[in-house]
C-alpha positions in Angstrom: 64.1 45.6 36.5 66.9 45.1 38.6 66.7 42.1 41.2 66.1 43.3 44.8 66.0 41.1 47.7 67.5 42.8 51.2 69.3 39.9 53.2 69.6 39.9 56.8 69.7 36.9 58.6 70.6 38.2 61.8 74.1 36.3 62.3 75.8 39.3 63.3 74.3 39.6 66.5 75.7 35.6 67.6 79.3 34.3 67.5 79.0 30.6 66.0 82.0 29.6 67.8 81.6 26.9 70.6 77.9 27.3 70.6 75.8 24.8 72.3 72.0 24.7 72.8 71.6 25.7 76.4 69.2 28.6 75.0 66.9 26.1 74.4 66.7 24.4 78.1 63.4 25.9 79.8 64.4 28.7 82.1 64.2 28.1 85.9 63.6 31.9 86.4 59.9 32.0 84.5 60.2 35.4 83.9 63.1 35.2 81.5 62.8 36.0 78.5 65.4 33.7 76.2 66.2 35.1 72.8 65.5 33.4 69.9 67.7 30.7 68.3 69.0 30.8 64.8 67.7 27.6 62.7 70.0 26.9 59.6 69.4 23.6 57.6 71.9 22.5 55.2 71.3 20.3 52.3 68.0 18.8 53.3 66.7 15.8 51.2 63.8 13.7 52.1 62.3 10.5 50.5 59.7 8.2 50.8 59.1 4.7 49.4 55.6 4.4 47.6 54.6 1.0 47.1 52.2 0.4 44.2 50.3 -2.4 42.5 48.5 -5.4 43.6 50.2 -7.2 46.9 51.2 -10.3 45.2 53.1 -7.9 42.4 54.0 -5.1 44.7 56.4 -2.5 43.2 58.3 0.2 45.2 59.3 3.5 43.7 60.9 6.1 45.8 59.4 9.8 45.8 61.3 13.0 46.5 59.4 14.8 49.0 62.3 17.6 49.8 65.4 18.5 47.5 68.4 20.4 48.4 66.8 23.1 51.0 69.3 25.2 52.4 68.5 28.6 54.4 68.6 30.5 57.9 65.4 31.3 60.0 66.2 33.6 62.7 63.9 35.4 65.5 60.6 36.7 64.5 58.0 35.1 62.1 59.0 32.7 59.6 56.7 31.4 57.3 56.6 28.4 55.0 54.3 28.9 52.0 53.4 26.6 49.1 50.5 24.9 47.4 49.0 21.7 48.6 51.4 18.8 48.7 54.4 21.0 48.8 56.2 19.7 51.7 55.5 22.2 54.0 54.6 20.0 56.7 57.1 17.6 56.1 59.9 20.4 55.9 58.6 21.7 59.2 58.7 18.5 61.0 62.0 17.8 59.8 63.2 21.5 61.5 61.3 20.2 64.7 63.0 16.6 64.6 59.6 15.1 64.8 60.0 13.4 61.3 61.1 9.5 61.0 65.1 9.9 59.6 64.6 7.1 57.2 65.0 8.8 53.9 66.2 11.7 55.5 69.9 13.7 54.7 71.6 16.9 55.5 71.7 18.9 59.0 69.9 21.3 60.9 71.6 23.6 63.5 70.4 25.2 66.3 73.0 28.4 66.8 75.5 26.8 64.8 75.2 23.5 66.5 73.9 20.1 65.9 70.2 20.1 67.5 70.2 18.2 70.8 68.8 14.2 70.9 66.1 15.9 72.7 65.4 18.9 70.8 61.7 18.1 70.5 61.2 17.9 74.3 63.0 21.4 74.6 61.1 23.3 71.7 57.2 24.1 71.3 55.1 22.4 68.7 51.7 23.2 67.8 50.1 20.7 65.7 47.4 21.6 63.0 44.5 19.8 64.9 44.5 21.0 68.2 45.0 18.4 70.7 43.8 19.7 74.0 41.6 17.6 76.1 38.2 19.1 75.6 36.5 18.1 78.7 38.9 20.3 80.8 38.9 23.9 81.2 41.7 26.4 79.5 43.4 26.7 83.3 43.2 22.7 83.8 44.8 21.9 80.6 47.7 24.9 80.9 48.4 23.5 84.7 48.9 19.8 83.4 51.3 21.2 80.8 53.1 23.2 83.7 53.2 20.5 86.1 55.0 18.1 83.6 56.8 20.0 81.5 58.4 22.3 83.7 61.4 21.2 86.1 60.5 19.6 89.4 63.0 22.0 91.2 60.4 24.7 90.2 58.1 25.4 93.2 54.1 24.9 92.7 53.6 28.3 93.3 55.6 29.4 90.4 54.3 27.0 88.1 51.1 28.6 88.9 52.0 32.0 88.3 53.4 31.0 84.9 50.1 29.8 84.2 48.3 32.9 85.2 50.8 35.0 83.3 50.0 33.1 79.8 46.3 33.2 80.5 46.7 36.9 80.7 48.9 37.6 77.7 47.2 35.1 75.4 44.1 37.0 76.1 42.4 34.0 77.6 41.3 35.6 81.0 37.4 35.3 80.5 37.2 32.3 79.2 40.1 30.7 81.7 37.8 28.6 83.7 35.2 27.3 80.7 35.7 23.9 79.2 37.7 23.7 75.9 34.9 22.1 74.4 35.1 18.7 72.7 32.4 17.6 69.4 29.4 16.6 71.9 29.5 19.4 74.1 30.2 23.2 73.0 33.4 25.0 74.5 35.4 27.8 73.7 36.0 29.6 70.3 38.1 28.3 67.7 40.7 30.8 68.1 40.7 30.6 71.7 41.4 26.9 71.6 44.0 27.3 69.5 45.5 30.0 71.8 45.2 27.5 74.5 47.1 25.0 71.8 49.9 27.5 71.9 49.9 28.4 75.7 50.6 24.4 76.4 53.6 24.9 74.3 54.8 28.0 75.8 54.7 26.9 79.3 58.4 25.9 79.0 59.5 29.3 77.5 61.0 27.6 74.2 63.4 29.4 72.2 61.9 28.3 68.8 58.4 27.7 68.7 56.8 25.7 65.6 53.4 25.9 64.2 51.6 23.6 61.5 49.1 25.6 59.6 47.9 27.7 62.8 45.2 29.4 60.9 43.2 26.0 59.9 39.9 26.2 60.5 39.6 29.8 61.7 37.8 32.7 60.1 39.5 35.3 58.7 39.5 37.7 61.5 40.5 35.1 64.0 43.4 33.8 62.2 44.5 37.2 62.2 44.1 37.7 66.1 46.2 34.6 66.3 49.0 35.9 64.0 49.1 39.0 65.8 49.8 37.2 69.1 52.9 35.4 67.1 54.0 38.5 65.8 54.1 40.0 69.2 55.8 37.0 70.6 58.3 37.2 68.0 59.0 40.9 68.7 60.2 39.7 71.9 62.9 37.8 70.8 61.2 34.4 70.0 62.1 32.4 66.8 58.6 31.1 65.7 58.4 28.8 62.2 55.1 27.8 60.8 53.7 26.1 57.5 50.5 28.3 56.2 48.7 27.7 53.1 47.2 30.9 51.8 47.2 33.7 54.1 45.2 37.1 53.6 47.5 40.2 53.0 46.9 41.7 57.1 48.4 38.5 57.8 51.4 38.2 55.3 52.5 41.5 56.0 53.7 40.3 59.3 56.2 37.7 58.2 59.8 38.5 58.3 61.1 35.7 56.4 59.5 34.2 53.7 60.4 30.2 52.3 58.8 29.4 48.9 58.3 25.6 48.3 57.1 23.9 45.2 57.3 20.1 44.9 59.8 20.1 47.7 62.1 22.6 46.2 62.8 26.4 47.0 61.8 28.8 44.8 62.5 31.7 47.2 63.9 32.1 50.9 64.7 35.5 52.3 62.8 38.7 53.4 59.2 38.5 53.2 58.7 42.4 52.6 61.2 42.0 49.3 59.6 38.9 48.2 57.1 40.7 45.7 59.6 43.0 44.1 62.1 39.8 43.7 59.4 38.1 41.5 58.6 41.5 39.6 61.9 41.6 39.2 62.0 38.0 37.6 59.5 39.2 35.0 56.1 38.3 36.4 53.4 41.0 36.2 51.4 41.8 39.7 48.3 43.7 39.9 48.4 46.4 42.4 45.5 44.8 44.5 46.3 41.5 44.4 47.4 39.6 47.7 51.1 38.9 47.6 50.7 35.4 48.7 48.0 34.7 46.1 50.1 35.8 43.4 53.1 33.9 44.7 50.9 30.7 44.4 49.6 31.7 40.9 53.2 32.2 39.9 54.0 28.5 41.0 51.0 27.0 39.9 51.4 29.1 35.9 48.3 30.8 36.7 50.3 34.0 36.3 51.8 35.8 33.4 54.9 33.8 32.2 57.8 35.1 32.8 59.5 36.7 29.6 62.7 34.5 30.1 61.0 31.0 29.2 61.3 30.1 25.9 58.7 28.8 23.1 59.3 25.4 24.1 59.2 26.0 27.6 55.7 27.0 27.4 54.3 24.0 25.9 54.2 22.6 29.5 54.5 25.8 31.2 54.0 24.3 35.3 57.2 22.2 34.9 59.3 24.6 33.5 58.0 27.5 35.7 59.0 25.3 38.5 62.2 24.4 37.2 63.3 28.3 35.9 62.0 29.5 39.6 64.4 27.2 41.2 67.2 28.1 38.9 66.8 31.8 39.2 66.4 31.7 42.8 69.9 29.7 42.9 71.4 32.3 41.0 69.9 35.5 42.8 71.6 37.8 45.4 69.0 36.2 47.8 70.7 32.7 47.7 74.4 33.8 47.5 73.7 36.1 50.4 72.3 33.2 52.4 75.0 30.7 51.2 77.6 32.8 52.6 76.3 32.8 56.0 75.4 29.4 55.9 79.0 28.3 54.8 80.0 30.5 58.0 77.9 28.6 60.4 78.9 25.3 59.1 82.5 25.8 59.0 82.1 26.6 62.9 80.1 24.0 63.7 80.8 21.7 66.4 81.8 18.1 65.1 78.8 15.9 66.9 77.7 12.3 66.0 74.2 12.7 64.3 71.4 13.0 67.1 69.1 10.3 67.5 65.6 12.3 66.8 63.6 9.5 68.7 65.4 10.6 72.4 62.8 12.0 74.6 63.5 13.5 78.0 61.4 14.1 81.1 61.1 16.9 83.5 59.2 15.1 86.2 59.6 12.2 87.9 57.7 8.9 87.4 55.0 9.1 90.3 54.2 12.6 89.6 53.4 11.8 85.9 51.2 9.1 86.7 49.7 11.1 89.5 48.6 13.8 87.0 47.7 11.6 84.4 45.6 9.5 86.5 43.7 12.7 87.8 43.3 14.0 84.6 42.2 10.6 83.1 39.7 10.1 85.8 38.4 13.8 85.6 37.8 13.3 81.7 35.8 9.8 82.1 34.0 11.4 84.8 33.0 14.3 82.7 32.4 12.0 79.5 28.8 11.3 79.9 28.3 8.7 77.2 31.4 6.9 79.0 30.4 6.9 82.6 26.7 7.3 82.8 26.1 5.4 79.9 28.0 2.2 81.6 26.2 2.8 84.8 22.7 2.8 83.3 23.2 -0.2 80.6 24.4 -2.4 83.5 21.3 -1.4 85.8 19.0 -2.0 83.0 20.2 -5.1 82.1 20.8 -6.8 85.7 16.9 -5.9 85.9 15.8 -7.3 82.6 17.7 -10.6 83.1 17.0 -11.0 86.8 13.2 -10.4 85.9 13.5 -13.4 83.4 15.3 -15.7 85.6 13.8 -14.4 88.6 14.1 -17.1 91.4 14.9 -20.2 89.4 13.9 -23.4 90.8 16.1 -26.4 92.0 14.6 -28.7 88.9 15.5 -29.7 85.6 14.1 -26.1 84.4 15.8 -24.6 87.1 19.1 -26.2 86.1 18.6 -24.6 82.3 17.7 -21.2 83.6 20.9 -21.4 85.7 23.2 -22.2 82.8 21.4 -19.8 80.6 21.5 -17.1 83.1 25.5 -17.7 83.7 26.1 -17.9 79.8 24.3 -14.5 79.0 26.1 -12.9 82.0 29.3 -14.4 80.6 28.4 -13.3 77.0 27.3 -9.8 78.4 30.3 -8.9 79.9 32.5 -9.9 77.0 30.8 -7.8 74.7 30.3 -4.9 76.8 34.3 -4.0 77.0 34.4 -3.5 72.9 34.1 -0.2 73.9 37.4 -0.5 75.0 38.4 -0.4 71.4 38.4 3.6 72.1 40.7 3.5 75.1 43.9 4.2 73.2 42.3 5.0 69.5 40.2 8.4 70.2 43.2 9.9 72.2 45.9 8.6 69.5 47.0 12.3 68.5 47.0 14.0 72.0 49.2 11.1 73.3 51.7 11.0 70.4 52.2 14.5 70.6 52.4 14.6 74.6 54.5 11.9 74.6 57.1 13.5 72.0 57.0 16.7 73.9 57.7 15.1 77.0 55.1 15.2 79.2 55.0 11.7 80.1 56.2 8.1 79.7 54.4 5.4 77.4 54.2 3.6 80.5 52.6 6.2 82.8 49.9 6.7 80.0 48.9 3.0 79.3 48.7 2.3 83.5 46.5 5.4 84.1 44.4 4.5 81.1 44.0 0.8 82.1 43.4 1.8 85.8 41.0 4.6 85.4 39.0 2.0 82.8 39.3 -0.8 85.3 37.8 1.3 88.0 34.7 2.3 86.1 34.2 -1.3 84.8 34.4 -2.8 88.2 32.3 -0.1 90.0 29.5 -0.8 87.2 29.9 -4.4 87.5 29.4 -4.4 90.9 26.4 -2.9 90.8 25.4 -5.5 88.0 26.2 -8.2 90.2 24.4 -7.2 93.3 21.3 -6.5 91.4 21.0 -9.7 89.2 22.2 -12.3 91.8 19.5 -11.7 94.5 17.0 -11.4 91.6 17.9 -14.4 90.2 18.5 -16.1 93.7 21.7 -17.8 93.0 23.1 -20.2 95.9 22.7 -17.8 99.2 25.9 -17.9 100.8 28.5 -15.1 101.3 30.6 -17.3 100.0 29.2 -17.9 96.9 28.0 -14.1 96.4 32.0 -13.2 96.5 33.2 -15.8 94.1 30.3 -14.9 91.7 31.4 -11.1 92.2 35.1 -11.7 92.1 34.6 -14.3 88.7 32.7 -11.4 86.9 34.8 -8.5 87.4 37.9 -10.8 86.4 36.1 -12.0 83.7 35.4 -8.2 82.6 39.2 -7.0 83.5 40.6 -9.8 81.0 38.2 -9.1 78.3 39.3 -5.3 78.7 42.6 -6.3 78.4 42.4 -8.5 75.2 40.4 -5.7 73.4 43.0 -3.2 74.4 45.5 -5.6 73.1 43.9 -5.6 69.6 43.4 -1.9 69.4 46.1 -0.6 71.1 48.4 0.9 68.2 45.4 0.8 65.6 44.5 4.2 64.2 40.6 3.0 63.2 38.1 2.4 66.1 35.6 0.6 63.7 38.3 -2.0 62.1 39.6 -2.5 65.8 35.8 -3.1 67.2 35.3 -6.0 64.4 38.4 -7.8 65.4 37.3 -7.6 68.8 33.8 -8.7 68.2 34.9 -11.6 65.8 37.3 -12.8 68.3 34.9 -13.0 71.0 32.3 -14.7 68.8 34.8 -17.5 68.3 35.9 -17.8 71.8 31.9 -18.2 72.7 31.9 -21.2 70.4 34.2 -22.7 72.8 32.7 -21.4 76.1 31.3 -24.9 77.1 27.5 -24.0 76.5 27.2 -24.0 72.5 29.2 -27.3 72.1 29.9 -29.6 74.5 33.9 -29.4 75.0 34.5 -33.2 75.6 33.2 -34.2 72.2 35.1 -31.9 69.9 37.9 -33.5 67.6 41.2 -33.4 69.3 42.8 -31.6 66.2 40.4 -28.9 67.6 39.8 -28.9 71.3 43.1 -27.4 71.7 41.4 -23.7 70.9 39.3 -23.8 74.1 42.3 -23.0 76.2 42.2 -19.6 74.3 38.4 -18.8 75.4 38.2 -16.1 78.3 34.6 -16.8 78.4 35.3 -20.8 79.0 37.0 -19.9 82.0 34.8 -17.4 83.6 31.4 -19.5 82.8 33.5 -23.0 84.1 33.9 -21.1 87.3 30.7 -19.5 87.6 29.4 -23.2 87.1 31.4 -24.6 89.9 30.2 -21.8 92.4 26.9 -22.3 91.4 26.1 -26.1 90.7 28.2 -27.8 93.3 25.9 -29.0 96.4 22.9 -28.1 94.4 20.2 -30.8 94.4 17.8 -31.3 91.7 16.2 -34.6 92.5 15.1 -36.4 96.3 17.7 -38.0 98.0 16.4 -41.5 97.3 16.7 -40.8 93.6 20.1 -39.3 93.7 21.3 -42.4 95.6 19.7 -45.0 93.3 21.1 -42.8 90.2 24.6 -43.0 92.1 24.3 -46.7 92.5 23.3 -47.3 88.8 26.2 -44.9 87.5 28.6 -47.1 89.5 27.3 -50.6 88.7 27.9 -49.6 84.9 31.3 -48.0 85.7 30.4 -44.7 84.1 29.1 -41.1 84.4 25.9 -39.7 83.4 25.4 -39.7 79.4 22.0 -38.0 79.7 21.1 -34.6 81.3 17.6 -35.9 82.0 19.8 -38.3 84.2 21.5 -35.7 86.3 20.3 -35.0 89.8 23.1 -33.0 91.4 24.9 -30.2 90.2 28.5 -32.4 90.3 26.7 -34.8 87.9 26.0 -32.0 85.6 29.7 -30.5 85.8 31.2 -34.0 85.4 28.5 -34.3 82.0 30.1 -31.0 80.9 33.9 -32.0 81.6 34.4 -29.7 84.1 36.0 -30.7 87.5 34.2 -29.7 90.3 36.5 -29.2 93.1 38.0 -26.2 94.8 40.9 -26.5 92.3 38.9 -26.6 89.5 37.5 -23.5 90.7 40.3 -21.5 91.1 42.4 -22.6 88.4 40.0 -21.0 86.2 40.9 -17.8 88.1 44.5 -18.4 87.5 43.9 -18.9 83.7 42.5 -15.5 83.3 44.9 -13.7 85.5 47.8 -15.2 83.2 45.5 -14.2 80.1 44.9 -10.9 81.5 49.0 -10.5 82.5 49.8 -11.5 78.7 47.2 -9.3 77.1 48.6 -6.4 79.0 52.1 -6.8 78.1 51.2 -7.1 74.2 48.8 -3.7 74.8 51.9 -1.9 76.3 54.4 -3.1 73.9 52.0 -2.4 70.6 51.7 1.4 72.3 55.7 1.7 73.3 56.4 0.6 69.7 53.7 2.4 67.8 54.9 4.6 65.1 54.8 7.8 66.7 56.8 10.0 63.9 55.7 10.4 60.4 
């Protein structure tokens, strides 16, 4: 049977002379439909380094993920098909400029010109796992995207009109004001969620839209609905490029261009309707009712009738030889020659520029506008997440009542001294370990943050500040309630100044411990790992807090560790605030013991000899002065500042490209 492959890459419609990427810029006139761009890729090779063996004898080997890929994708539905591990997602990320350039060679051109450095911010990209905030409604998510991704010159009324238009075009009118949903709360359906993700990218009216496995997790009917939507958009001139694993026939017949990959190599790239005839003409048998997509995968995996062109020796290892045969046959086909002719014409007319830095991200809104919208969204998300807001409030309220009841109305005697110390230590310990939940602050939304940052929604600093401020606000509010209840139940020092210092110290402790937890967790990918590290760190800090071990008695070669103990500074400040001015014995006894201490030229050496709060503080090695109090606050502030800087830098330089 003669080979048949109709090639029409649409290059006759444009001239590649002097082209730039202006068609990718979001149109200020939101009613305008920009024509799709021609995406061509030339000699794409991508390798990664894989480490193997034990850490003390680790070998580094290179693995070829993509090998010598060439082709053209025009306005329409451009599908990338292949078995698991064939390099589909890596190839899609390279076309979308979202892959780390290490190990990457070759060129990707947009309308005959190199990709702009901020191409990722100008194109649309829908990730496989829908990264949409589930506590917000469909409309609120789209408004957020419009507010940050559309230029500041676009009036708010036009942004709102764009949101309403997308809701109507995507068929989301019925669920527009419904919450998307989270793992703990039911929301819209999977198909509606996928369409919301697509709408978030369509806000900027991109000429090129990339989708990674858009049918993953959807039933057959819903997947078909999503692809029908994409087909309508491509018919209106948009270039849509997506990877897909094993589509049903009703979906496959929507494709305009098909790219088949096996182990990172091209075995077919051309018209989707002609792909079946191409493989049949290559000697593979196809059953009349077999889905073409399944047929292609069977051929690639060696599960179909083997081509008659293979020799007897090649049949011994059919998978490898079929792969090599398919790659070689494609390179000798008319499909490849026609595509190469168009590619050569594009590359000859390419405007010479330096290779773009793919990590460049640009923004369409100001810092303050980004901060306002991210703050608003973060606050609403926290308030609507009951396990964060309600649980924190309930835990602080109940703990305050329980501890207040245990240490209720402490007395001014030796037992009261012990109870005061126990209560202050418990408060310090509780506040340190209660912030372990801050480990989730930047981990649970990691995928959302990475996607939105790369797409140009907001700066890293905006996201970091918004998350920290909202978390601080919630913790300070719940801590205030905790302090009011526990302070007056235990009946600590009954002065307004003492209560103010107590509340300030506990809140400062909470915020400092939170910054340390976020500094450890930022950049991590596992909540459990971060939680373990944070917990162990606080356990060691507790040892040097001043209660479990008498700090002046610690060996000098270990005593320096106390300067890194957050609870030590907080506990010392709380002790000074509570014990200065406290009298445990009668005045005559206090005077006699002070005289005895002066005569022996020493301080109290036994707790039983302590009669005043100042003596107890001196016994603990704490300076009972005003500066002794406030220097602990200064130390906590310095530690918090350092931890904030570490957390931001870890988030800023976290690997955001795969």
